[in-house]
mmCIF entry with sequence, helices, sheets and N, C-alpha, C, O atoms, coordinates in Angstrom:
data_MODEL
# 
_entry.id   MODEL 
# 
_entity.id                         1 
_entity.type                       polymer 
_entity.pdbx_number_of_molecules   1 
# 
_entity_poly.entity_id                      1 
_entity_poly.type                           'polypeptide(L)' 
_entity_poly.nstd_linkage                   no 
_entity_poly.nstd_monomer                   no 
_entity_poly.pdbx_seq_one_letter_code       MGQTDSQFKAFIRFILDALKEADNETDEAKHKAKMAKIIENLQKILED 
_entity_poly.pdbx_seq_one_letter_code_can   MGQTDSQFKAFIRFILDALKEADNETDEAKHKAKMAKIIENLQKILED 
_entity_poly.pdbx_strand_id                 A 
# 
loop_
_entity_poly_seq.entity_id 
_entity_poly_seq.num 
_entity_poly_seq.mon_id 
_entity_poly_seq.hetero 
1 1  MET n 
1 2  GLY n 
1 3  GLN n 
1 4  THR n 
1 5  ASP n 
1 6  SER n 
1 7  GLN n 
1 8  PHE n 
1 9  LYS n 
1 10 ALA n 
1 11 PHE n 
1 12 ILE n 
1 13 ARG n 
1 14 PHE n 
1 15 ILE n 
1 16 LEU n 
1 17 ASP n 
1 18 ALA n 
1 19 LEU n 
1 20 LYS n 
1 21 GLU n 
1 22 ALA n 
1 23 ASP n 
1 24 ASN n 
1 25 GLU n 
1 26 THR n 
1 27 ASP n 
1 28 GLU n 
1 29 ALA n 
1 30 LYS n 
1 31 HIS n 
1 32 LYS n 
1 33 ALA n 
1 34 LYS n 
1 35 MET n 
1 36 ALA n 
1 37 LYS n 
1 38 ILE n 
1 39 ILE n 
1 40 GLU n 
1 41 ASN n 
1 42 LEU n 
1 43 GLN n 
1 44 LYS n 
1 45 ILE n 
1 46 LEU n 
1 47 GLU n 
1 48 ASP n 
# 
_struct_asym.id          A 
_struct_asym.entity_id   1 
# 
loop_
_struct_conf.conf_type_id 
_struct_conf.id 
_struct_conf.pdbx_PDB_helix_id 
_struct_conf.beg_label_comp_id 
_struct_conf.beg_label_asym_id 
_struct_conf.beg_label_seq_id 
_struct_conf.pdbx_beg_PDB_ins_code 
_struct_conf.end_label_comp_id 
_struct_conf.end_label_asym_id 
_struct_conf.end_label_seq_id 
_struct_conf.pdbx_end_PDB_ins_code 
_struct_conf.beg_auth_comp_id 
_struct_conf.beg_auth_asym_id 
_struct_conf.beg_auth_seq_id 
_struct_conf.end_auth_comp_id 
_struct_conf.end_auth_asym_id 
_struct_conf.end_auth_seq_id 
_struct_conf.pdbx_PDB_helix_class 
_struct_conf.details 
_struct_conf.pdbx_PDB_helix_length 
HELX_P HELX_P1 AA1 ASP A 5  ? ASP A 23 ? ASP A 5  ASP A 23 1 ? 19 
HELX_P HELX_P2 AA2 GLU A 28 ? GLU A 47 ? GLU A 28 GLU A 47 1 ? 20 
# 
_struct_conf_type.id          HELX_P 
_struct_conf_type.criteria    ? 
_struct_conf_type.reference   ? 
# 
loop_
_atom_site.group_PDB 
_atom_site.id 
_atom_site.type_symbol 
_atom_site.label_atom_id 
_atom_site.label_alt_id 
_atom_site.label_comp_id 
_atom_site.label_asym_id 
_atom_site.label_entity_id 
_atom_site.label_seq_id 
_atom_site.pdbx_PDB_ins_code 
_atom_site.Cartn_x 
_atom_site.Cartn_y 
_atom_site.Cartn_z 
_atom_site.occupancy 
_atom_site.B_iso_or_equiv 
_atom_site.pdbx_formal_charge 
_atom_site.auth_seq_id 
_atom_site.auth_comp_id 
_atom_site.auth_asym_id 
_atom_site.auth_atom_id 
_atom_site.pdbx_PDB_model_num 
ATOM 1   N N  . MET A 1 1  ? 0.845  -1.183 -0.001 1.00 0.00 ? 1  MET A N  1 
ATOM 2   C CA . MET A 1 1  ? -0.001 0.003  -0.005 1.00 0.00 ? 1  MET A CA 1 
ATOM 3   C C  . MET A 1 1  ? 0.897  1.238  0.002  1.00 0.00 ? 1  MET A C  1 
ATOM 4   O O  . MET A 1 1  ? 1.831  1.332  0.798  1.00 0.00 ? 1  MET A O  1 
ATOM 5   N N  . GLY A 1 2  ? 0.608  2.178  -0.890 1.00 0.00 ? 2  GLY A N  1 
ATOM 6   C CA . GLY A 1 2  ? 1.413  3.375  -1.017 1.00 0.00 ? 2  GLY A CA 1 
ATOM 7   C C  . GLY A 1 2  ? 0.998  4.479  -0.061 1.00 0.00 ? 2  GLY A C  1 
ATOM 8   O O  . GLY A 1 2  ? 0.007  4.379  0.662  1.00 0.00 ? 2  GLY A O  1 
ATOM 9   N N  . GLN A 1 3  ? 1.788  5.520  -0.088 1.00 0.00 ? 3  GLN A N  1 
ATOM 10  C CA . GLN A 1 3  ? 1.530  6.696  0.753  1.00 0.00 ? 3  GLN A CA 1 
ATOM 11  C C  . GLN A 1 3  ? 0.809  7.763  -0.056 1.00 0.00 ? 3  GLN A C  1 
ATOM 12  O O  . GLN A 1 3  ? 0.955  7.856  -1.274 1.00 0.00 ? 3  GLN A O  1 
ATOM 13  N N  . THR A 1 4  ? 0.039  8.550  0.648  1.00 0.00 ? 4  THR A N  1 
ATOM 14  C CA . THR A 1 4  ? -0.540 9.744  0.016  1.00 0.00 ? 4  THR A CA 1 
ATOM 15  C C  . THR A 1 4  ? 0.534  10.823 -0.005 1.00 0.00 ? 4  THR A C  1 
ATOM 16  O O  . THR A 1 4  ? 1.552  10.718 0.679  1.00 0.00 ? 4  THR A O  1 
ATOM 17  N N  . ASP A 1 5  ? 0.294  11.852 -0.796 1.00 0.00 ? 5  ASP A N  1 
ATOM 18  C CA . ASP A 1 5  ? 1.234  12.984 -0.825 1.00 0.00 ? 5  ASP A CA 1 
ATOM 19  C C  . ASP A 1 5  ? 1.376  13.595 0.564  1.00 0.00 ? 5  ASP A C  1 
ATOM 20  O O  . ASP A 1 5  ? 2.471  13.974 0.979  1.00 0.00 ? 5  ASP A O  1 
ATOM 21  N N  . SER A 1 6  ? 0.259  13.686 1.275  1.00 0.00 ? 6  SER A N  1 
ATOM 22  C CA . SER A 1 6  ? 0.269  14.278 2.613  1.00 0.00 ? 6  SER A CA 1 
ATOM 23  C C  . SER A 1 6  ? 1.112  13.440 3.583  1.00 0.00 ? 6  SER A C  1 
ATOM 24  O O  . SER A 1 6  ? 1.855  13.997 4.391  1.00 0.00 ? 6  SER A O  1 
ATOM 25  N N  . GLN A 1 7  ? 1.006  12.130 3.510  1.00 0.00 ? 7  GLN A N  1 
ATOM 26  C CA . GLN A 1 7  ? 1.782  11.244 4.373  1.00 0.00 ? 7  GLN A CA 1 
ATOM 27  C C  . GLN A 1 7  ? 3.275  11.355 4.038  1.00 0.00 ? 7  GLN A C  1 
ATOM 28  O O  . GLN A 1 7  ? 4.119  11.384 4.934  1.00 0.00 ? 7  GLN A O  1 
ATOM 29  N N  . PHE A 1 8  ? 3.589  11.417 2.748  1.00 0.00 ? 8  PHE A N  1 
ATOM 30  C CA . PHE A 1 8  ? 4.985  11.552 2.337  1.00 0.00 ? 8  PHE A CA 1 
ATOM 31  C C  . PHE A 1 8  ? 5.577  12.859 2.820  1.00 0.00 ? 8  PHE A C  1 
ATOM 32  O O  . PHE A 1 8  ? 6.708  12.890 3.305  1.00 0.00 ? 8  PHE A O  1 
ATOM 33  N N  . LYS A 1 9  ? 4.820  13.940 2.691  1.00 0.00 ? 9  LYS A N  1 
ATOM 34  C CA . LYS A 1 9  ? 5.290  15.253 3.151  1.00 0.00 ? 9  LYS A CA 1 
ATOM 35  C C  . LYS A 1 9  ? 5.519  15.243 4.659  1.00 0.00 ? 9  LYS A C  1 
ATOM 36  O O  . LYS A 1 9  ? 6.473  15.850 5.144  1.00 0.00 ? 9  LYS A O  1 
ATOM 37  N N  . ALA A 1 10 ? 4.663  14.568 5.395  1.00 0.00 ? 10 ALA A N  1 
ATOM 38  C CA . ALA A 1 10 ? 4.836  14.475 6.859  1.00 0.00 ? 10 ALA A CA 1 
ATOM 39  C C  . ALA A 1 10 ? 6.116  13.734 7.181  1.00 0.00 ? 10 ALA A C  1 
ATOM 40  O O  . ALA A 1 10 ? 6.842  14.109 8.102  1.00 0.00 ? 10 ALA A O  1 
ATOM 41  N N  . PHE A 1 11 ? 6.399  12.672 6.420  1.00 0.00 ? 11 PHE A N  1 
ATOM 42  C CA . PHE A 1 11 ? 7.621  11.895 6.618  1.00 0.00 ? 11 PHE A CA 1 
ATOM 43  C C  . PHE A 1 11 ? 8.853  12.760 6.350  1.00 0.00 ? 11 PHE A C  1 
ATOM 44  O O  . PHE A 1 11 ? 9.816  12.727 7.115  1.00 0.00 ? 11 PHE A O  1 
ATOM 45  N N  . ILE A 1 12 ? 8.819  13.536 5.260  1.00 0.00 ? 12 ILE A N  1 
ATOM 46  C CA . ILE A 1 12 ? 9.926  14.430 4.922  1.00 0.00 ? 12 ILE A CA 1 
ATOM 47  C C  . ILE A 1 12 ? 10.113 15.480 6.003  1.00 0.00 ? 12 ILE A C  1 
ATOM 48  O O  . ILE A 1 12 ? 11.244 15.809 6.359  1.00 0.00 ? 12 ILE A O  1 
ATOM 49  N N  . ARG A 1 13 ? 8.998  16.019 6.536  1.00 0.00 ? 13 ARG A N  1 
ATOM 50  C CA . ARG A 1 13 ? 9.102  17.014 7.622  1.00 0.00 ? 13 ARG A CA 1 
ATOM 51  C C  . ARG A 1 13 ? 9.780  16.410 8.847  1.00 0.00 ? 13 ARG A C  1 
ATOM 52  O O  . ARG A 1 13 ? 10.590 17.067 9.500  1.00 0.00 ? 13 ARG A O  1 
ATOM 53  N N  . PHE A 1 14 ? 9.443  15.140 9.161  1.00 0.00 ? 14 PHE A N  1 
ATOM 54  C CA . PHE A 1 14 ? 10.073 14.445 10.284 1.00 0.00 ? 14 PHE A CA 1 
ATOM 55  C C  . PHE A 1 14 ? 11.579 14.335 10.070 1.00 0.00 ? 14 PHE A C  1 
ATOM 56  O O  . PHE A 1 14 ? 12.357 14.633 10.976 1.00 0.00 ? 14 PHE A O  1 
ATOM 57  N N  . ILE A 1 15 ? 11.984 13.921 8.906  1.00 0.00 ? 15 ILE A N  1 
ATOM 58  C CA . ILE A 1 15 ? 13.408 13.790 8.602  1.00 0.00 ? 15 ILE A CA 1 
ATOM 59  C C  . ILE A 1 15 ? 14.104 15.135 8.660  1.00 0.00 ? 15 ILE A C  1 
ATOM 60  O O  . ILE A 1 15 ? 15.186 15.248 9.236  1.00 0.00 ? 15 ILE A O  1 
ATOM 61  N N  . LEU A 1 16 ? 13.503 16.149 8.077  1.00 0.00 ? 16 LEU A N  1 
ATOM 62  C CA . LEU A 1 16 ? 14.097 17.493 8.059  1.00 0.00 ? 16 LEU A CA 1 
ATOM 63  C C  . LEU A 1 16 ? 14.254 18.022 9.484  1.00 0.00 ? 16 LEU A C  1 
ATOM 64  O O  . LEU A 1 16 ? 15.290 18.598 9.817  1.00 0.00 ? 16 LEU A O  1 
ATOM 65  N N  . ASP A 1 17 ? 13.244 17.835 10.322 1.00 0.00 ? 17 ASP A N  1 
ATOM 66  C CA . ASP A 1 17 ? 13.321 18.279 11.713 1.00 0.00 ? 17 ASP A CA 1 
ATOM 67  C C  . ASP A 1 17 ? 14.442 17.558 12.456 1.00 0.00 ? 17 ASP A C  1 
ATOM 68  O O  . ASP A 1 17 ? 15.197 18.187 13.197 1.00 0.00 ? 17 ASP A O  1 
ATOM 69  N N  . ALA A 1 18 ? 14.554 16.265 12.268 1.00 0.00 ? 18 ALA A N  1 
ATOM 70  C CA . ALA A 1 18 ? 15.606 15.500 12.943 1.00 0.00 ? 18 ALA A CA 1 
ATOM 71  C C  . ALA A 1 18 ? 16.989 15.949 12.483 1.00 0.00 ? 18 ALA A C  1 
ATOM 72  O O  . ALA A 1 18 ? 17.904 16.066 13.297 1.00 0.00 ? 18 ALA A O  1 
ATOM 73  N N  . LEU A 1 19 ? 17.149 16.201 11.183 1.00 0.00 ? 19 LEU A N  1 
ATOM 74  C CA . LEU A 1 19 ? 18.426 16.655 10.648 1.00 0.00 ? 19 LEU A CA 1 
ATOM 75  C C  . LEU A 1 19 ? 18.776 18.050 11.169 1.00 0.00 ? 19 LEU A C  1 
ATOM 76  O O  . LEU A 1 19 ? 19.930 18.311 11.508 1.00 0.00 ? 19 LEU A O  1 
ATOM 77  N N  . LYS A 1 20 ? 17.799 18.937 11.234 1.00 0.00 ? 20 LYS A N  1 
ATOM 78  C CA . LYS A 1 20 ? 18.066 20.288 11.760 1.00 0.00 ? 20 LYS A CA 1 
ATOM 79  C C  . LYS A 1 20 ? 18.487 20.224 13.221 1.00 0.00 ? 20 LYS A C  1 
ATOM 80  O O  . LYS A 1 20 ? 19.407 20.925 13.642 1.00 0.00 ? 20 LYS A O  1 
ATOM 81  N N  . GLU A 1 21 ? 17.810 19.381 13.987 1.00 0.00 ? 21 GLU A N  1 
ATOM 82  C CA . GLU A 1 21 ? 18.158 19.224 15.388 1.00 0.00 ? 21 GLU A CA 1 
ATOM 83  C C  . GLU A 1 21 ? 19.594 18.723 15.542 1.00 0.00 ? 21 GLU A C  1 
ATOM 84  O O  . GLU A 1 21 ? 20.357 19.231 16.363 1.00 0.00 ? 21 GLU A O  1 
ATOM 85  N N  . ALA A 1 22 ? 19.945 17.727 14.746 1.00 0.00 ? 22 ALA A N  1 
ATOM 86  C CA . ALA A 1 22 ? 21.318 17.189 14.789 1.00 0.00 ? 22 ALA A CA 1 
ATOM 87  C C  . ALA A 1 22 ? 22.310 18.251 14.350 1.00 0.00 ? 22 ALA A C  1 
ATOM 88  O O  . ALA A 1 22 ? 23.382 18.372 14.943 1.00 0.00 ? 22 ALA A O  1 
ATOM 89  N N  . ASP A 1 23 ? 21.976 19.021 13.327 1.00 0.00 ? 23 ASP A N  1 
ATOM 90  C CA . ASP A 1 23 ? 22.874 20.035 12.795 1.00 0.00 ? 23 ASP A CA 1 
ATOM 91  C C  . ASP A 1 23 ? 23.129 21.136 13.815 1.00 0.00 ? 23 ASP A C  1 
ATOM 92  O O  . ASP A 1 23 ? 24.217 21.710 13.840 1.00 0.00 ? 23 ASP A O  1 
ATOM 93  N N  . ASN A 1 24 ? 22.141 21.441 14.659 1.00 0.00 ? 24 ASN A N  1 
ATOM 94  C CA . ASN A 1 24 ? 22.276 22.481 15.651 1.00 0.00 ? 24 ASN A CA 1 
ATOM 95  C C  . ASN A 1 24 ? 23.003 22.031 16.911 1.00 0.00 ? 24 ASN A C  1 
ATOM 96  O O  . ASN A 1 24 ? 23.287 22.848 17.788 1.00 0.00 ? 24 ASN A O  1 
ATOM 97  N N  . GLU A 1 25 ? 23.304 20.757 17.008 1.00 0.00 ? 25 GLU A N  1 
ATOM 98  C CA . GLU A 1 25 ? 23.994 20.218 18.182 1.00 0.00 ? 25 GLU A CA 1 
ATOM 99  C C  . GLU A 1 25 ? 25.453 20.687 18.171 1.00 0.00 ? 25 GLU A C  1 
ATOM 100 O O  . GLU A 1 25 ? 26.176 20.457 17.201 1.00 0.00 ? 25 GLU A O  1 
ATOM 101 N N  . THR A 1 26 ? 25.873 21.336 19.236 1.00 0.00 ? 26 THR A N  1 
ATOM 102 C CA . THR A 1 26 ? 27.253 21.863 19.289 1.00 0.00 ? 26 THR A CA 1 
ATOM 103 C C  . THR A 1 26 ? 28.253 20.822 19.802 1.00 0.00 ? 26 THR A C  1 
ATOM 104 O O  . THR A 1 26 ? 29.435 20.876 19.463 1.00 0.00 ? 26 THR A O  1 
ATOM 105 N N  . ASP A 1 27 ? 27.785 19.887 20.608 1.00 0.00 ? 27 ASP A N  1 
ATOM 106 C CA . ASP A 1 27 ? 28.674 18.849 21.110 1.00 0.00 ? 27 ASP A CA 1 
ATOM 107 C C  . ASP A 1 27 ? 28.855 17.790 20.005 1.00 0.00 ? 27 ASP A C  1 
ATOM 108 O O  . ASP A 1 27 ? 27.888 17.180 19.549 1.00 0.00 ? 27 ASP A O  1 
ATOM 109 N N  . GLU A 1 28 ? 30.090 17.594 19.596 1.00 0.00 ? 28 GLU A N  1 
ATOM 110 C CA . GLU A 1 28 ? 30.401 16.693 18.476 1.00 0.00 ? 28 GLU A CA 1 
ATOM 111 C C  . GLU A 1 28 ? 29.941 15.261 18.727 1.00 0.00 ? 28 GLU A C  1 
ATOM 112 O O  . GLU A 1 28 ? 29.444 14.605 17.812 1.00 0.00 ? 28 GLU A O  1 
ATOM 113 N N  . ALA A 1 29 ? 30.096 14.770 19.946 1.00 0.00 ? 29 ALA A N  1 
ATOM 114 C CA . ALA A 1 29 ? 29.668 13.414 20.244 1.00 0.00 ? 29 ALA A CA 1 
ATOM 115 C C  . ALA A 1 29 ? 28.161 13.273 20.153 1.00 0.00 ? 29 ALA A C  1 
ATOM 116 O O  . ALA A 1 29 ? 27.661 12.274 19.635 1.00 0.00 ? 29 ALA A O  1 
ATOM 117 N N  . LYS A 1 30 ? 27.431 14.263 20.650 1.00 0.00 ? 30 LYS A N  1 
ATOM 118 C CA . LYS A 1 30 ? 25.989 14.240 20.571 1.00 0.00 ? 30 LYS A CA 1 
ATOM 119 C C  . LYS A 1 30 ? 25.507 14.378 19.133 1.00 0.00 ? 30 LYS A C  1 
ATOM 120 O O  . LYS A 1 30 ? 24.533 13.746 18.724 1.00 0.00 ? 30 LYS A O  1 
ATOM 121 N N  . HIS A 1 31 ? 26.210 15.219 18.373 1.00 0.00 ? 31 HIS A N  1 
ATOM 122 C CA . HIS A 1 31 ? 25.877 15.397 16.956 1.00 0.00 ? 31 HIS A CA 1 
ATOM 123 C C  . HIS A 1 31 ? 26.007 14.069 16.218 1.00 0.00 ? 31 HIS A C  1 
ATOM 124 O O  . HIS A 1 31 ? 25.109 13.674 15.476 1.00 0.00 ? 31 HIS A O  1 
ATOM 125 N N  . LYS A 1 32 ? 27.120 13.389 16.425 1.00 0.00 ? 32 LYS A N  1 
ATOM 126 C CA . LYS A 1 32 ? 27.340 12.097 15.755 1.00 0.00 ? 32 LYS A CA 1 
ATOM 127 C C  . LYS A 1 32 ? 26.320 11.060 16.204 1.00 0.00 ? 32 LYS A C  1 
ATOM 128 O O  . LYS A 1 32 ? 25.866 10.254 15.393 1.00 0.00 ? 32 LYS A O  1 
ATOM 129 N N  . ALA A 1 33 ? 25.951 11.067 17.486 1.00 0.00 ? 33 ALA A N  1 
ATOM 130 C CA . ALA A 1 33 ? 24.950 10.120 17.989 1.00 0.00 ? 33 ALA A CA 1 
ATOM 131 C C  . ALA A 1 33 ? 23.601 10.384 17.362 1.00 0.00 ? 33 ALA A C  1 
ATOM 132 O O  . ALA A 1 33 ? 22.902 9.444  16.981 1.00 0.00 ? 33 ALA A O  1 
ATOM 133 N N  . LYS A 1 34 ? 23.221 11.635 17.248 1.00 0.00 ? 34 LYS A N  1 
ATOM 134 C CA . LYS A 1 34 ? 21.924 11.983 16.636 1.00 0.00 ? 34 LYS A CA 1 
ATOM 135 C C  . LYS A 1 34 ? 21.906 11.588 15.159 1.00 0.00 ? 34 LYS A C  1 
ATOM 136 O O  . LYS A 1 34 ? 20.912 11.048 14.673 1.00 0.00 ? 34 LYS A O  1 
ATOM 137 N N  . MET A 1 35 ? 22.988 11.851 14.455 1.00 0.00 ? 35 MET A N  1 
ATOM 138 C CA . MET A 1 35 ? 23.062 11.476 13.043 1.00 0.00 ? 35 MET A CA 1 
ATOM 139 C C  . MET A 1 35 ? 23.010 9.957  12.883 1.00 0.00 ? 35 MET A C  1 
ATOM 140 O O  . MET A 1 35 ? 22.351 9.447  11.978 1.00 0.00 ? 35 MET A O  1 
ATOM 141 N N  . ALA A 1 36 ? 23.695 9.248  13.751 1.00 0.00 ? 36 ALA A N  1 
ATOM 142 C CA . ALA A 1 36 ? 23.679 7.781  13.683 1.00 0.00 ? 36 ALA A CA 1 
ATOM 143 C C  . ALA A 1 36 ? 22.270 7.237  13.928 1.00 0.00 ? 36 ALA A C  1 
ATOM 144 O O  . ALA A 1 36 ? 21.867 6.258  13.301 1.00 0.00 ? 36 ALA A O  1 
ATOM 145 N N  . LYS A 1 37 ? 21.518 7.871  14.840 1.00 0.00 ? 37 LYS A N  1 
ATOM 146 C CA . LYS A 1 37 ? 20.157 7.465  15.133 1.00 0.00 ? 37 LYS A CA 1 
ATOM 147 C C  . LYS A 1 37 ? 19.260 7.705  13.921 1.00 0.00 ? 37 LYS A C  1 
ATOM 148 O O  . LYS A 1 37 ? 18.429 6.859  13.589 1.00 0.00 ? 37 LYS A O  1 
ATOM 149 N N  . ILE A 1 38 ? 19.420 8.843  13.263 1.00 0.00 ? 38 ILE A N  1 
ATOM 150 C CA . ILE A 1 38 ? 18.619 9.148  12.071 1.00 0.00 ? 38 ILE A CA 1 
ATOM 151 C C  . ILE A 1 38 ? 18.907 8.118  10.990 1.00 0.00 ? 38 ILE A C  1 
ATOM 152 O O  . ILE A 1 38 ? 17.984 7.605  10.358 1.00 0.00 ? 38 ILE A O  1 
ATOM 153 N N  . ILE A 1 39 ? 20.179 7.811  10.774 1.00 0.00 ? 39 ILE A N  1 
ATOM 154 C CA . ILE A 1 39 ? 20.555 6.829  9.768  1.00 0.00 ? 39 ILE A CA 1 
ATOM 155 C C  . ILE A 1 39 ? 19.999 5.452  10.123 1.00 0.00 ? 39 ILE A C  1 
ATOM 156 O O  . ILE A 1 39 ? 19.506 4.742  9.247  1.00 0.00 ? 39 ILE A O  1 
ATOM 157 N N  . GLU A 1 40 ? 20.070 5.074  11.373 1.00 0.00 ? 40 GLU A N  1 
ATOM 158 C CA . GLU A 1 40 ? 19.541 3.788  11.829 1.00 0.00 ? 40 GLU A CA 1 
ATOM 159 C C  . GLU A 1 40 ? 18.022 3.717  11.570 1.00 0.00 ? 40 GLU A C  1 
ATOM 160 O O  . GLU A 1 40 ? 17.525 2.710  11.066 1.00 0.00 ? 40 GLU A O  1 
ATOM 161 N N  . ASN A 1 41 ? 17.310 4.764  11.909 1.00 0.00 ? 41 ASN A N  1 
ATOM 162 C CA . ASN A 1 41 ? 15.852 4.805  11.712 1.00 0.00 ? 41 ASN A CA 1 
ATOM 163 C C  . ASN A 1 41 ? 15.493 4.690  10.241 1.00 0.00 ? 41 ASN A C  1 
ATOM 164 O O  . ASN A 1 41 ? 14.576 3.952  9.882  1.00 0.00 ? 41 ASN A O  1 
ATOM 165 N N  . LEU A 1 42 ? 16.214 5.421  9.377  1.00 0.00 ? 42 LEU A N  1 
ATOM 166 C CA . LEU A 1 42 ? 15.944 5.357  7.962  1.00 0.00 ? 42 LEU A CA 1 
ATOM 167 C C  . LEU A 1 42 ? 16.242 3.973  7.391  1.00 0.00 ? 42 LEU A C  1 
ATOM 168 O O  . LEU A 1 42 ? 15.517 3.497  6.518  1.00 0.00 ? 42 LEU A O  1 
ATOM 169 N N  . GLN A 1 43 ? 17.296 3.327  7.873  1.00 0.00 ? 43 GLN A N  1 
ATOM 170 C CA . GLN A 1 43 ? 17.637 1.989  7.432  1.00 0.00 ? 43 GLN A CA 1 
ATOM 171 C C  . GLN A 1 43 ? 16.529 1.003  7.818  1.00 0.00 ? 43 GLN A C  1 
ATOM 172 O O  . GLN A 1 43 ? 16.155 0.137  7.028  1.00 0.00 ? 43 GLN A O  1 
ATOM 173 N N  . LYS A 1 44 ? 16.007 1.146  9.053  1.00 0.00 ? 44 LYS A N  1 
ATOM 174 C CA . LYS A 1 44 ? 14.921 0.251  9.505  1.00 0.00 ? 44 LYS A CA 1 
ATOM 175 C C  . LYS A 1 44 ? 13.699 0.436  8.636  1.00 0.00 ? 44 LYS A C  1 
ATOM 176 O O  . LYS A 1 44 ? 13.017 -0.540 8.323  1.00 0.00 ? 44 LYS A O  1 
ATOM 177 N N  . ILE A 1 45 ? 13.396 1.677  8.231  1.00 0.00 ? 45 ILE A N  1 
ATOM 178 C CA . ILE A 1 45 ? 12.241 1.917  7.369  1.00 0.00 ? 45 ILE A CA 1 
ATOM 179 C C  . ILE A 1 45 ? 12.426 1.207  6.016  1.00 0.00 ? 45 ILE A C  1 
ATOM 180 O O  . ILE A 1 45 ? 11.483 0.628  5.478  1.00 0.00 ? 45 ILE A O  1 
ATOM 181 N N  . LEU A 1 46 ? 13.631 1.260  5.487  1.00 0.00 ? 46 LEU A N  1 
ATOM 182 C CA . LEU A 1 46 ? 13.897 0.595  4.211  1.00 0.00 ? 46 LEU A CA 1 
ATOM 183 C C  . LEU A 1 46 ? 13.749 -0.911 4.324  1.00 0.00 ? 46 LEU A C  1 
ATOM 184 O O  . LEU A 1 46 ? 13.339 -1.559 3.361  1.00 0.00 ? 46 LEU A O  1 
ATOM 185 N N  . GLU A 1 47 ? 14.067 -1.478 5.459  1.00 0.00 ? 47 GLU A N  1 
ATOM 186 C CA . GLU A 1 47 ? 14.034 -2.906 5.641  1.00 0.00 ? 47 GLU A CA 1 
ATOM 187 C C  . GLU A 1 47 ? 12.632 -3.439 5.927  1.00 0.00 ? 47 GLU A C  1 
ATOM 188 O O  . GLU A 1 47 ? 12.384 -4.636 5.779  1.00 0.00 ? 47 GLU A O  1 
ATOM 189 N N  . ASP A 1 48 ? 11.723 -2.571 6.330  1.00 0.00 ? 48 ASP A N  1 
ATOM 190 C CA . ASP A 1 48 ? 10.337 -3.004 6.650  1.00 0.00 ? 48 ASP A CA 1 
ATOM 191 C C  . ASP A 1 48 ? 9.563  -3.341 5.395  1.00 0.00 ? 48 ASP A C  1 
ATOM 192 O O  . ASP A 1 48 ? 8.394  -3.719 5.474  1.00 0.00 ? 48 ASP A O  1 
# 
């Protein structure tokens, strides 16, 4: 079953928000951890 345009846009907003939050992180270790979590979540979505 596919996504509607609205659902896809919501997904993109979620990713964009997570990336902005990670980008604003000043602590390098926390930045890397947040980016790793985003990557992990996206990989899980692809595997589902």
